[in-house]
A tleap script that builds the chain and sets N, CA, C and O, in Angstrom:
source leaprc.protein.ff14SB
mol = sequence {
  NMET THR THR ALA ILE GLU GLY ALA VAL GLU
  LYS SER THR ALA ASP ALA SER VAL LEU PHE
  SER THR GLU PRO THR ASP CYS GLY HIE LEU
  ILE GLY VAL MET THR LEU ASN THR PRO LYS
  SER LEU ASN ALA LEU SER VAL GLU MET CYS
  GLN LEU LEU ALA GLN GLN LEU GLU GLN TRP
  GLU GLY ASP GLU GLN VAL VAL ALA LEU LEU
  LEU LYS GLY ALA GLY ASP LYS ALA PHE CYS
  ALA GLY GLY ASP ILE ARG LYS LEU TYR ASP
  SER MET SER ILE ASP ALA PRO LEU PRO ASN
  PRO TYR ALA THR GLU PHE LEU VAL MET ASN
  ILE VAL PHE ILE GLY ARG CYS THR PHE ILE
  PRO ASN CHIE
}
set mol.1.N position { 152.853 -12.555 -30.501 }
set mol.1.CA position { 151.488 -12.373 -30.931 }
set mol.1.C position { 150.615 -12.099 -29.723 }
set mol.1.O position { 150.741 -12.778 -28.704 }
set mol.2.N position { 149.751 -11.140 -29.815 }
set mol.2.CA position { 148.831 -10.805 -28.747 }
set mol.2.C position { 147.469 -11.376 -29.092 }
set mol.2.O position { 146.985 -11.199 -30.210 }
set mol.3.N position { 146.845 -12.063 -28.138 }
set mol.3.CA position { 145.542 -12.658 -28.375 }
set mol.3.C position { 144.607 -12.341 -27.234 }
set mol.3.O position { 145.025 -12.018 -26.122 }
set mol.4.N position { 143.342 -12.441 -27.540 }
set mol.4.CA position { 142.297 -12.373 -26.527 }
set mol.4.C position { 141.553 -13.688 -26.604 }
set mol.4.O position { 141.294 -14.176 -27.704 }
set mol.5.N position { 141.204 -14.274 -25.485 }
set mol.5.CA position { 140.526 -15.559 -25.476 }
set mol.5.C position { 139.093 -15.333 -25.049 }
set mol.5.O position { 138.837 -14.732 -24.005 }
set mol.6.N position { 138.169 -15.808 -25.844 }
set mol.6.CA position { 136.755 -15.750 -25.494 }
set mol.6.C position { 136.217 -17.150 -25.642 }
set mol.6.O position { 136.132 -17.664 -26.757 }
set mol.7.N position { 135.845 -17.790 -24.519 }
set mol.7.CA position { 135.445 -19.185 -24.560 }
set mol.7.C position { 136.638 -20.009 -24.997 }
set mol.7.O position { 137.730 -19.867 -24.447 }
set mol.8.N position { 136.437 -20.874 -25.989 }
set mol.8.CA position { 137.534 -21.696 -26.481 }
set mol.8.C position { 138.143 -21.109 -27.748 }
set mol.8.O position { 139.008 -21.735 -28.361 }
set mol.9.N position { 137.708 -19.923 -28.147 }
set mol.9.CA position { 138.151 -19.326 -29.402 }
set mol.9.C position { 139.135 -18.206 -29.115 }
set mol.9.O position { 138.883 -17.348 -28.268 }
set mol.10.N position { 140.259 -18.218 -29.825 }
set mol.10.CA position { 141.228 -17.132 -29.715 }
set mol.10.C position { 141.005 -16.169 -30.858 }
set mol.10.O position { 140.719 -16.584 -31.981 }
set mol.11.N position { 141.135 -14.878 -30.578 }
set mol.11.CA position { 141.063 -13.902 -31.645 }
set mol.11.C position { 142.031 -12.777 -31.341 }
set mol.11.O position { 142.225 -12.410 -30.182 }
set mol.12.N position { 142.635 -12.233 -32.379 }
set mol.12.CA position { 143.545 -11.112 -32.205 }
set mol.12.C position { 142.724 -9.832 -32.194 }
set mol.12.O position { 141.920 -9.592 -33.095 }
set mol.13.N position { 142.929 -9.016 -31.173 }
set mol.13.CA position { 142.201 -7.758 -31.114 }
set mol.13.C position { 142.821 -6.837 -30.078 }
set mol.13.O position { 143.242 -7.269 -29.005 }
set mol.14.N position { 142.867 -5.577 -30.421 }
set mol.14.CA position { 143.349 -4.586 -29.465 }
set mol.14.C position { 142.207 -4.089 -28.584 }
set mol.14.O position { 142.440 -3.356 -27.623 }
set mol.15.N position { 140.961 -4.488 -28.906 }
set mol.15.CA position { 139.803 -4.031 -28.154 }
set mol.15.C position { 139.389 -4.968 -27.034 }
set mol.15.O position { 138.446 -4.664 -26.303 }
set mol.16.N position { 140.061 -6.092 -26.878 }
set mol.16.CA position { 139.711 -7.051 -25.835 }
set mol.16.C position { 140.024 -6.472 -24.464 }
set mol.16.O position { 140.909 -5.628 -24.328 }
set mol.17.N position { 139.297 -6.927 -23.449 }
set mol.17.CA position { 139.512 -6.403 -22.094 }
set mol.17.C position { 140.825 -6.893 -21.483 }
set mol.17.O position { 141.369 -6.241 -20.591 }
set mol.18.N position { 141.339 -8.032 -21.950 }
set mol.18.CA position { 142.635 -8.543 -21.504 }
set mol.18.C position { 143.370 -9.075 -22.730 }
set mol.18.O position { 142.795 -9.786 -23.554 }
set mol.19.N position { 144.638 -8.723 -22.836 }
set mol.19.CA position { 145.479 -9.201 -23.934 }
set mol.19.C position { 146.507 -10.171 -23.384 }
set mol.19.O position { 147.009 -9.990 -22.275 }
set mol.20.N position { 146.823 -11.204 -24.159 }
set mol.20.CA position { 147.786 -12.217 -23.735 }
set mol.20.C position { 148.856 -12.377 -24.800 }
set mol.20.O position { 148.570 -12.362 -25.997 }
set mol.21.N position { 150.091 -12.530 -24.346 }
set mol.21.CA position { 151.200 -12.792 -25.253 }
set mol.21.C position { 152.276 -13.524 -24.474 }
set mol.21.O position { 152.186 -13.672 -23.256 }
set mol.22.N position { 153.288 -13.977 -25.184 }
set mol.22.CA position { 154.447 -14.579 -24.525 }
set mol.22.C position { 155.707 -13.925 -25.075 }
set mol.22.O position { 155.764 -13.515 -26.235 }
set mol.23.N position { 156.701 -13.840 -24.220 }
set mol.23.CA position { 158.007 -13.302 -24.603 }
set mol.23.C position { 159.049 -14.378 -24.340 }
set mol.23.O position { 159.081 -14.952 -23.251 }
set mol.24.N position { 159.904 -14.662 -25.324 }
set mol.24.CA position { 160.930 -15.683 -25.125 }
set mol.24.C position { 162.044 -15.183 -24.208 }
set mol.24.O position { 162.360 -13.994 -24.167 }
set mol.25.N position { 162.627 -16.131 -23.475 }
set mol.25.CA position { 163.799 -15.819 -22.652 }
set mol.25.C position { 165.045 -16.281 -23.396 }
set mol.25.O position { 164.949 -17.011 -24.383 }
set mol.26.N position { 166.204 -15.861 -22.929 }
set mol.26.CA position { 167.466 -16.274 -23.560 }
set mol.26.C position { 167.719 -17.770 -23.432 }
set mol.26.O position { 168.454 -18.344 -24.236 }
set mol.27.N position { 167.118 -18.409 -22.429 }
set mol.27.CA position { 167.370 -19.836 -22.208 }
set mol.27.C position { 166.266 -20.725 -22.783 }
set mol.27.O position { 166.197 -21.909 -22.454 }
set mol.28.N position { 165.412 -20.174 -23.629 }
set mol.28.CA position { 164.427 -20.988 -24.321 }
set mol.28.C position { 163.089 -21.163 -23.633 }
set mol.28.O position { 162.249 -21.932 -24.102 }
set mol.29.N position { 162.876 -20.471 -22.541 }
set mol.29.CA position { 161.579 -20.524 -21.865 }
set mol.29.C position { 160.708 -19.354 -22.339 }
set mol.29.O position { 161.111 -18.569 -23.198 }
set mol.30.N position { 159.519 -19.257 -21.765 }
set mol.30.CA position { 158.601 -18.176 -22.117 }
set mol.30.C position { 158.136 -17.440 -20.863 }
set mol.30.O position { 157.990 -18.030 -19.792 }
set mol.31.N position { 157.909 -16.146 -21.022 }
set mol.31.CA position { 157.269 -15.333 -19.993 }
set mol.31.C position { 155.865 -15.042 -20.500 }
set mol.31.O position { 155.693 -14.481 -21.582 }
set mol.32.N position { 154.861 -15.424 -19.717 }
set mol.32.CA position { 153.475 -15.138 -20.072 }
set mol.32.C position { 153.143 -13.709 -19.693 }
set mol.32.O position { 153.338 -13.306 -18.546 }
set mol.33.N position { 152.635 -12.930 -20.659 }
set mol.33.CA position { 152.315 -11.522 -20.430 }
set mol.33.C position { 150.802 -11.339 -20.527 }
set mol.33.O position { 150.184 -11.697 -21.529 }
set mol.34.N position { 150.218 -10.776 -19.468 }
set mol.34.CA position { 148.789 -10.484 -19.421 }
set mol.34.C position { 148.649 -8.974 -19.270 }
set mol.34.O position { 149.205 -8.387 -18.342 }
set mol.35.N position { 147.910 -8.347 -20.178 }
set mol.35.CA position { 147.741 -6.903 -20.124 }
set mol.35.C position { 146.276 -6.570 -19.907 }
set mol.35.O position { 145.433 -6.867 -20.753 }
set mol.36.N position { 145.972 -5.949 -18.764 }
set mol.36.CA position { 144.620 -5.449 -18.519 }
set mol.36.C position { 144.410 -4.304 -19.494 }
set mol.36.O position { 145.207 -3.365 -19.520 }
set mol.37.N position { 143.345 -4.362 -20.302 }
set mol.37.CA position { 143.214 -3.458 -21.435 }
set mol.37.C position { 141.916 -2.656 -21.396 }
set mol.37.O position { 141.198 -2.575 -22.392 }
set mol.38.N position { 141.623 -2.070 -20.250 }
set mol.38.CA position { 140.457 -1.185 -20.137 }
set mol.38.C position { 140.890 0.128 -19.479 }
set mol.38.O position { 140.445 0.448 -18.376 }
set mol.39.N position { 141.751 0.882 -20.152 }
set mol.39.CA position { 142.304 2.086 -19.520 }
set mol.39.C position { 141.257 3.147 -19.178 }
set mol.39.O position { 141.480 3.950 -18.273 }
set mol.40.N position { 140.121 3.168 -19.881 }
set mol.40.CA position { 139.085 4.164 -19.555 }
set mol.40.C position { 138.514 3.953 -18.160 }
set mol.40.O position { 138.085 4.906 -17.508 }
set mol.41.N position { 138.510 2.683 -17.694 }
set mol.41.CA position { 138.033 2.398 -16.335 }
set mol.41.C position { 139.208 2.153 -15.392 }
set mol.41.O position { 139.049 1.528 -14.344 }
set mol.42.N position { 140.386 2.649 -15.769 }
set mol.42.CA position { 141.615 2.464 -15.000 }
set mol.42.C position { 141.921 0.983 -14.792 }
set mol.42.O position { 142.449 0.581 -13.756 }
set mol.43.N position { 141.576 0.176 -15.810 }
set mol.43.CA position { 141.816 -1.266 -15.810 }
set mol.43.C position { 141.162 -1.982 -14.630 }
set mol.43.O position { 141.674 -2.989 -14.141 }
set mol.44.N position { 140.023 -1.448 -14.178 }
set mol.44.CA position { 139.291 -2.096 -13.086 }
set mol.44.C position { 138.846 -3.482 -13.535 }
set mol.44.O position { 138.357 -3.650 -14.652 }
set mol.45.N position { 139.015 -4.470 -12.669 }
set mol.45.CA position { 138.703 -5.854 -13.002 }
set mol.45.C position { 137.204 -6.113 -13.018 }
set mol.45.O position { 136.487 -5.764 -12.079 }
set mol.46.N position { 136.743 -6.730 -14.100 }
set mol.46.CA position { 135.361 -7.159 -14.212 }
set mol.46.C position { 135.314 -8.683 -14.126 }
set mol.46.O position { 136.355 -9.340 -14.135 }
set mol.47.N position { 134.116 -9.239 -14.043 }
set mol.47.CA position { 133.963 -10.690 -14.040 }
set mol.47.C position { 134.559 -11.266 -15.314 }
set mol.47.O position { 135.286 -12.258 -15.264 }
set mol.48.N position { 134.258 -10.653 -16.456 }
set mol.48.CA position { 134.770 -11.142 -17.736 }
set mol.48.C position { 136.303 -11.177 -17.729 }
set mol.48.O position { 136.903 -12.154 -18.178 }
set mol.49.N position { 136.929 -10.125 -17.225 }
set mol.49.CA position { 138.392 -10.084 -17.184 }
set mol.49.C position { 138.946 -11.190 -16.303 }
set mol.49.O position { 139.920 -11.844 -16.675 }
set mol.50.N position { 138.345 -11.409 -15.144 }
set mol.50.CA position { 138.800 -12.476 -14.243 }
set mol.50.C position { 138.642 -13.842 -14.906 }
set mol.50.O position { 139.505 -14.707 -14.754 }
set mol.51.N position { 137.548 -14.040 -15.637 }
set mol.51.CA position { 137.339 -15.300 -16.348 }
set mol.51.C position { 138.427 -15.509 -17.401 }
set mol.51.O position { 138.992 -16.598 -17.503 }
set mol.52.N position { 138.718 -14.477 -18.177 }
set mol.52.CA position { 139.744 -14.574 -19.204 }
set mol.52.C position { 141.118 -14.846 -18.598 }
set mol.52.O position { 141.872 -15.675 -19.107 }
set mol.53.N position { 141.437 -14.157 -17.525 }
set mol.53.CA position { 142.718 -14.362 -16.855 }
set mol.53.C position { 142.831 -15.790 -16.329 }
set mol.53.O position { 143.865 -16.436 -16.504 }
set mol.54.N position { 141.778 -16.285 -15.689 }
set mol.54.CA position { 141.808 -17.639 -15.140 }
set mol.54.C position { 141.949 -18.681 -16.254 }
set mol.54.O position { 142.684 -19.656 -16.096 }
set mol.55.N position { 141.257 -18.485 -17.372 }
set mol.55.CA position { 141.362 -19.422 -18.502 }
set mol.55.C position { 142.792 -19.462 -19.046 }
set mol.55.O position { 143.336 -20.536 -19.302 }
set mol.56.N position { 143.390 -18.287 -19.218 }
set mol.56.CA position { 144.742 -18.252 -19.767 }
set mol.56.C position { 145.747 -18.844 -18.784 }
set mol.56.O position { 146.661 -19.562 -19.189 }
set mol.57.N position { 145.585 -18.549 -17.508 }
set mol.57.CA position { 146.486 -19.119 -16.507 }
set mol.57.C position { 146.392 -20.636 -16.485 }
set mol.57.O position { 147.402 -21.320 -16.321 }
set mol.58.N position { 145.192 -21.163 -16.648 }
set mol.58.CA position { 145.025 -22.617 -16.699 }
set mol.58.C position { 145.758 -23.200 -17.913 }
set mol.58.O position { 146.385 -24.255 -17.818 }
set mol.59.N position { 145.676 -22.513 -19.036 }
set mol.59.CA position { 146.374 -22.974 -20.234 }
set mol.59.C position { 147.890 -22.937 -20.024 }
set mol.59.O position { 148.587 -23.893 -20.363 }
set mol.60.N position { 148.397 -21.846 -19.471 }
set mol.60.CA position { 149.838 -21.734 -19.231 }
set mol.60.C position { 150.315 -22.713 -18.171 }
set mol.60.O position { 151.471 -23.138 -18.186 }
set mol.61.N position { 149.426 -23.071 -17.252 }
set mol.61.CA position { 149.810 -24.022 -16.204 }
set mol.61.C position { 150.276 -25.344 -16.810 }
set mol.61.O position { 151.156 -26.001 -16.254 }
set mol.62.N position { 149.705 -25.733 -17.921 }
set mol.62.CA position { 150.082 -26.971 -18.574 }
set mol.62.C position { 151.249 -26.835 -19.541 }
set mol.62.O position { 151.629 -27.813 -20.184 }
set mol.63.N position { 151.813 -25.666 -19.654 }
set mol.63.CA position { 152.914 -25.414 -20.592 }
set mol.63.C position { 154.216 -25.273 -19.812 }
set mol.63.O position { 154.436 -24.266 -19.138 }
set mol.64.N position { 155.079 -26.282 -19.905 }
set mol.64.CA position { 156.329 -26.268 -19.131 }
set mol.64.C position { 157.297 -25.184 -19.585 }
set mol.64.O position { 158.239 -24.863 -18.861 }
set mol.65.N position { 157.086 -24.612 -20.767 }
set mol.65.CA position { 157.965 -23.538 -21.234 }
set mol.65.C position { 157.701 -22.228 -20.501 }
set mol.65.O position { 158.600 -21.393 -20.397 }
set mol.66.N position { 156.477 -22.029 -19.989 }
set mol.66.CA position { 156.137 -20.782 -19.291 }
set mol.66.C position { 156.686 -20.856 -17.873 }
set mol.66.O position { 156.262 -21.685 -17.068 }
set mol.67.N position { 157.650 -19.961 -17.578 }
set mol.67.CA position { 158.319 -20.001 -16.277 }
set mol.67.C position { 158.069 -18.763 -15.422 }
set mol.67.O position { 158.454 -18.719 -14.253 }
set mol.68.N position { 157.428 -17.768 -16.004 }
set mol.68.CA position { 157.148 -16.540 -15.247 }
set mol.68.C position { 155.943 -15.847 -15.869 }
set mol.68.O position { 155.607 -16.076 -17.031 }
set mol.69.N position { 155.302 -14.998 -15.076 }
set mol.69.CA position { 154.156 -14.227 -15.542 }
set mol.69.C position { 154.402 -12.750 -15.298 }
set mol.69.O position { 155.038 -12.364 -14.318 }
set mol.70.N position { 153.892 -11.938 -16.198 }
set mol.70.CA position { 153.954 -10.491 -16.058 }
set mol.70.C position { 152.542 -9.962 -16.253 }
set mol.70.O position { 151.923 -10.203 -17.289 }
set mol.71.N position { 152.038 -9.252 -15.272 }
set mol.71.CA position { 150.714 -8.644 -15.352 }
set mol.71.C position { 150.901 -7.145 -15.491 }
set mol.71.O position { 151.524 -6.509 -14.641 }
set mol.72.N position { 150.353 -6.573 -16.579 }
set mol.72.CA position { 150.515 -5.148 -16.871 }
set mol.72.C position { 149.142 -4.497 -17.015 }
set mol.72.O position { 148.129 -5.175 -17.185 }
set mol.73.N position { 149.134 -3.187 -16.946 }
set mol.73.CA position { 147.920 -2.420 -17.196 }
set mol.73.C position { 148.136 -1.488 -18.371 }
set mol.73.O position { 149.167 -0.821 -18.452 }
set mol.74.N position { 147.175 -1.433 -19.283 }
set mol.74.CA position { 147.257 -0.537 -20.436 }
set mol.74.C position { 147.008 0.902 -19.999 }
set mol.74.O position { 146.363 1.151 -18.980 }
set mol.75.N position { 147.519 1.833 -20.772 }
set mol.75.CA position { 147.335 3.246 -20.464 }
set mol.75.C position { 148.400 3.750 -19.525 }
set mol.75.O position { 149.250 2.991 -19.061 }
set mol.76.N position { 148.347 5.034 -19.248 }
set mol.76.CA position { 149.390 5.637 -18.409 }
set mol.76.C position { 148.859 6.186 -17.087 }
set mol.76.O position { 149.601 6.843 -16.357 }
set mol.77.N position { 147.579 5.929 -16.761 }
set mol.77.CA position { 147.019 6.482 -15.524 }
set mol.77.C position { 147.004 5.504 -14.364 }
set mol.77.O position { 147.138 5.913 -13.210 }
set mol.78.N position { 146.841 4.203 -14.651 }
set mol.78.CA position { 146.718 3.245 -13.547 }
set mol.78.C position { 147.069 1.848 -14.012 }
set mol.78.O position { 146.812 1.478 -15.157 }
set mol.79.N position { 147.665 1.068 -13.104 }
set mol.79.CA position { 147.890 -0.351 -13.363 }
set mol.79.C position { 146.555 -1.079 -13.288 }
set mol.79.O position { 146.153 -1.749 -14.240 }
set mol.80.N position { 145.862 -0.946 -12.147 }
set mol.80.CA position { 144.554 -1.575 -11.947 }
set mol.80.C position { 143.877 -0.886 -10.770 }
set mol.80.O position { 144.448 -0.773 -9.686 }
set mol.81.N position { 142.655 -0.429 -11.003 }
set mol.81.CA position { 141.927 0.290 -9.960 }
set mol.81.C position { 141.232 -0.651 -8.978 }
set mol.81.O position { 140.525 -0.192 -8.082 }
set mol.82.N position { 141.423 -1.947 -9.133 }
set mol.82.CA position { 140.745 -2.929 -8.278 }
set mol.82.C position { 139.512 -3.453 -8.977 }
set mol.82.O position { 139.488 -3.560 -10.204 }
set mol.83.N position { 138.485 -3.780 -8.207 }
set mol.83.CA position { 137.247 -4.290 -8.792 }
set mol.83.C position { 136.468 -3.193 -9.499 }
set mol.83.O position { 136.553 -2.020 -9.134 }
set mol.84.N position { 135.714 -3.584 -10.508 }
set mol.84.CA position { 134.912 -2.625 -11.276 }
set mol.84.C position { 133.657 -2.279 -10.478 }
set mol.84.O position { 132.614 -2.912 -10.638 }
set mol.85.N position { 133.770 -1.282 -9.629 }
set mol.85.CA position { 132.676 -0.861 -8.755 }
set mol.85.C position { 131.486 -0.353 -9.565 }
set mol.85.O position { 130.339 -0.528 -9.156 }
set mol.86.N position { 131.746 0.266 -10.693 }
set mol.86.CA position { 130.658 0.768 -11.545 }
set mol.86.C position { 129.766 -0.381 -12.014 }
set mol.86.O position { 128.540 -0.279 -11.953 }
set mol.87.N position { 130.374 -1.472 -12.482 }
set mol.87.CA position { 129.578 -2.625 -12.918 }
set mol.87.C position { 128.830 -3.240 -11.744 }
set mol.87.O position { 127.689 -3.675 -11.897 }
set mol.88.N position { 129.458 -3.279 -10.576 }
set mol.88.CA position { 128.791 -3.801 -9.392 }
set mol.88.C position { 127.594 -2.931 -9.042 }
set mol.88.O position { 126.512 -3.451 -8.770 }
set mol.89.N position { 127.772 -1.618 -9.044 }
set mol.89.CA position { 126.679 -0.689 -8.752 }
set mol.89.C position { 125.550 -0.860 -9.759 }
set mol.89.O position { 124.378 -0.900 -9.386 }
set mol.90.N position { 125.910 -0.962 -11.042 }
set mol.90.CA position { 124.895 -1.112 -12.090 }
set mol.90.C position { 124.131 -2.425 -11.961 }
set mol.90.O position { 122.995 -2.523 -12.425 }
set mol.91.N position { 124.736 -3.434 -11.338 }
set mol.91.CA position { 124.065 -4.726 -11.190 }
set mol.91.C position { 123.050 -4.721 -10.046 }
set mol.91.O position { 122.273 -5.665 -9.906 }
set mol.92.N position { 123.050 -3.674 -9.232 }
set mol.92.CA position { 122.147 -3.602 -8.088 }
set mol.92.C position { 120.920 -2.766 -8.434 }
set mol.92.O position { 121.019 -1.747 -9.117 }
set mol.93.N position { 119.792 -3.202 -7.965 }
set mol.93.CA position { 118.563 -2.432 -8.076 }
set mol.93.C position { 117.630 -2.900 -6.975 }
set mol.93.O position { 117.925 -3.860 -6.264 }
set mol.94.N position { 116.519 -2.226 -6.839 }
set mol.94.CA position { 115.558 -2.604 -5.803 }
set mol.94.C position { 115.039 -4.021 -6.058 }
set mol.94.O position { 114.788 -4.771 -5.114 }
set mol.95.N position { 114.880 -4.386 -7.330 }
set mol.95.CA position { 114.336 -5.693 -7.690 }
set mol.95.C position { 115.404 -6.762 -7.906 }
set mol.95.O position { 115.072 -7.894 -8.256 }
set mol.96.N position { 116.669 -6.431 -7.707 }
set mol.96.CA position { 117.745 -7.392 -7.953 }
set mol.96.C position { 117.656 -8.546 -6.956 }
set mol.96.O position { 117.337 -8.338 -5.785 }
set mol.97.N position { 117.939 -9.762 -7.422 }
set mol.97.CA position { 117.917 -10.910 -6.506 }
set mol.97.C position { 119.069 -10.834 -5.514 }
set mol.97.O position { 120.110 -10.236 -5.784 }
set mol.98.N position { 118.854 -11.454 -4.365 }
set mol.98.CA position { 119.898 -11.549 -3.354 }
set mol.98.C position { 120.230 -13.013 -3.145 }
set mol.98.O position { 119.311 -13.830 -3.087 }
set mol.99.N position { 121.471 -13.381 -3.032 }
set mol.99.CA position { 122.617 -12.491 -3.152 }
set mol.99.C position { 122.798 -12.025 -4.594 }
set mol.99.O position { 122.341 -12.668 -5.539 }
set mol.100.N position { 123.465 -10.907 -4.731 }
set mol.100.CA position { 123.687 -10.296 -6.041 }
set mol.100.C position { 124.521 -11.241 -6.912 }
set mol.100.O position { 125.662 -11.547 -6.566 }
set mol.101.N position { 123.960 -11.712 -8.050 }
set mol.101.CA position { 124.700 -12.660 -8.894 }
set mol.101.C position { 126.025 -12.112 -9.421 }
set mol.101.O position { 127.014 -12.843 -9.479 }
set mol.102.N position { 126.054 -10.841 -9.802 }
set mol.102.CA position { 127.295 -10.275 -10.327 }
set mol.102.C position { 128.354 -10.226 -9.226 }
set mol.102.O position { 129.505 -10.600 -9.454 }
set mol.103.N position { 127.970 -9.766 -8.038 }
set mol.103.CA position { 128.924 -9.674 -6.933 }
set mol.103.C position { 129.444 -11.056 -6.549 }
set mol.103.O position { 130.638 -11.224 -6.301 }
set mol.104.N position { 128.560 -12.038 -6.501 }
set mol.104.CA position { 128.964 -13.402 -6.160 }
set mol.104.C position { 129.942 -13.946 -7.188 }
set mol.104.O position { 130.983 -14.492 -6.822 }
set mol.105.N position { 129.618 -13.803 -8.479 }
set mol.105.CA position { 130.502 -14.308 -9.528 }
set mol.105.C position { 131.835 -13.567 -9.527 }
set mol.105.O position { 132.884 -14.173 -9.749 }
set mol.106.N position { 131.800 -12.261 -9.277 }
set mol.106.CA position { 133.038 -11.489 -9.240 }
set mol.106.C position { 133.962 -11.992 -8.134 }
set mol.106.O position { 135.158 -12.174 -8.361 }
set mol.107.N position { 133.422 -12.216 -6.951 }
set mol.107.CA position { 134.248 -12.698 -5.836 }
set mol.107.C position { 134.793 -14.091 -6.107 }
set mol.107.O position { 135.955 -14.367 -5.809 }
set mol.108.N position { 133.978 -14.966 -6.664 }
set mol.108.CA position { 134.438 -16.318 -6.987 }
set mol.108.C position { 135.544 -16.257 -8.027 }
set mol.108.O position { 136.559 -16.939 -7.882 }
set mol.109.N position { 135.371 -15.453 -9.076 }
set mol.109.CA position { 136.382 -15.371 -10.132 }
set mol.109.C position { 137.684 -14.763 -9.599 }
set mol.109.O position { 138.762 -15.151 -10.047 }
set mol.110.N position { 137.609 -13.834 -8.667 }
set mol.110.CA position { 138.825 -13.290 -8.058 }
set mol.110.C position { 139.580 -14.381 -7.305 }
set mol.110.O position { 140.807 -14.452 -7.379 }
set mol.111.N position { 138.863 -15.216 -6.593 }
set mol.111.CA position { 139.493 -16.307 -5.854 }
set mol.111.C position { 140.148 -17.288 -6.827 }
set mol.111.O position { 141.270 -17.739 -6.593 }
set mol.112.N position { 139.450 -17.621 -7.919 }
set mol.112.CA position { 140.002 -18.535 -8.917 }
set mol.112.C position { 141.250 -17.929 -9.542 }
set mol.112.O position { 142.260 -18.616 -9.694 }
set mol.113.N position { 141.193 -16.649 -9.907 }
set mol.113.CA position { 142.333 -15.976 -10.534 }
set mol.113.C position { 143.538 -15.959 -9.601 }
set mol.113.O position { 144.647 -16.295 -10.016 }
set mol.114.N position { 143.333 -15.574 -8.355 }
set mol.114.CA position { 144.437 -15.517 -7.391 }
set mol.114.C position { 145.009 -16.911 -7.165 }
set mol.114.O position { 146.226 -17.069 -7.065 }
set mol.115.N position { 144.149 -17.924 -7.084 }
set mol.115.CA position { 144.618 -19.293 -6.918 }
set mol.115.C position { 145.459 -19.759 -8.093 }
set mol.115.O position { 146.437 -20.480 -7.898 }
set mol.116.N position { 145.104 -19.368 -9.296 }
set mol.116.CA position { 145.839 -19.758 -10.499 }
set mol.116.C position { 147.207 -19.085 -10.565 }
set mol.116.O position { 148.115 -19.602 -11.216 }
set mol.117.N position { 147.367 -17.962 -9.913 }
set mol.117.CA position { 148.647 -17.221 -9.982 }
set mol.117.C position { 149.761 -17.945 -9.239 }
set mol.117.O position { 150.909 -17.506 -9.310 }
set mol.118.N position { 149.485 -19.001 -8.551 }
set mol.118.CA position { 150.512 -19.687 -7.769 }
set mol.118.C position { 150.937 -21.016 -8.378 }
set mol.118.O position { 151.544 -21.830 -7.683 }
set mol.119.N position { 150.637 -21.266 -9.662 }
set mol.119.CA position { 150.823 -22.592 -10.230 }
set mol.119.C position { 152.222 -22.939 -10.650 }
set mol.119.O position { 152.548 -24.126 -10.679 }
set mol.120.N position { 153.075 -21.996 -10.979 }
set mol.120.CA position { 154.345 -22.302 -11.625 }
set mol.120.C position { 155.373 -22.751 -10.598 }
set mol.120.O position { 155.728 -21.990 -9.698 }
set mol.121.N position { 155.861 -24.011 -10.732 }
set mol.121.CA position { 156.924 -24.471 -9.829 }
set mol.121.C position { 158.267 -23.899 -10.244 }
set mol.121.O position { 158.417 -23.419 -11.368 }
set mol.122.N position { 159.246 -23.944 -9.349 }
set mol.122.CA position { 160.593 -23.511 -9.692 }
set mol.122.C position { 161.210 -24.517 -10.661 }
set mol.122.O position { 161.070 -25.724 -10.470 }
set mol.123.N position { 161.885 -24.035 -11.690 }
set mol.123.CA position { 162.543 -24.918 -12.665 }
set mol.123.C position { 164.019 -24.961 -12.378 }
set mol.123.O position { 164.764 -25.646 -13.080 }
savepdb mol mol.pdb
quit
């Protein structure tokens, strides 16, 4: 089953920016699958996507059945173009506060996401 997590609510949707699913292994464990699902922007990471990824990783961290993670990108043009520079540019203006709230949150969420990717111990 593929789900998208928004806050504490799960909903099934192909339109979510990140999709989550699990695949069973032959030995009874699970592989957590995360699919970046914004192919029009070459799956560029936004703050929302980083938040969703970090939330799901935290949930899987507490699940002893999850022994591996797979991060994929939707579409056939790119896995991930990096940070969503367009959203960062759009968040800037002459009257924008400094430091830029979007840029600050994006960097913090990237750090949280990368930190969460190291949680699974060897079984």
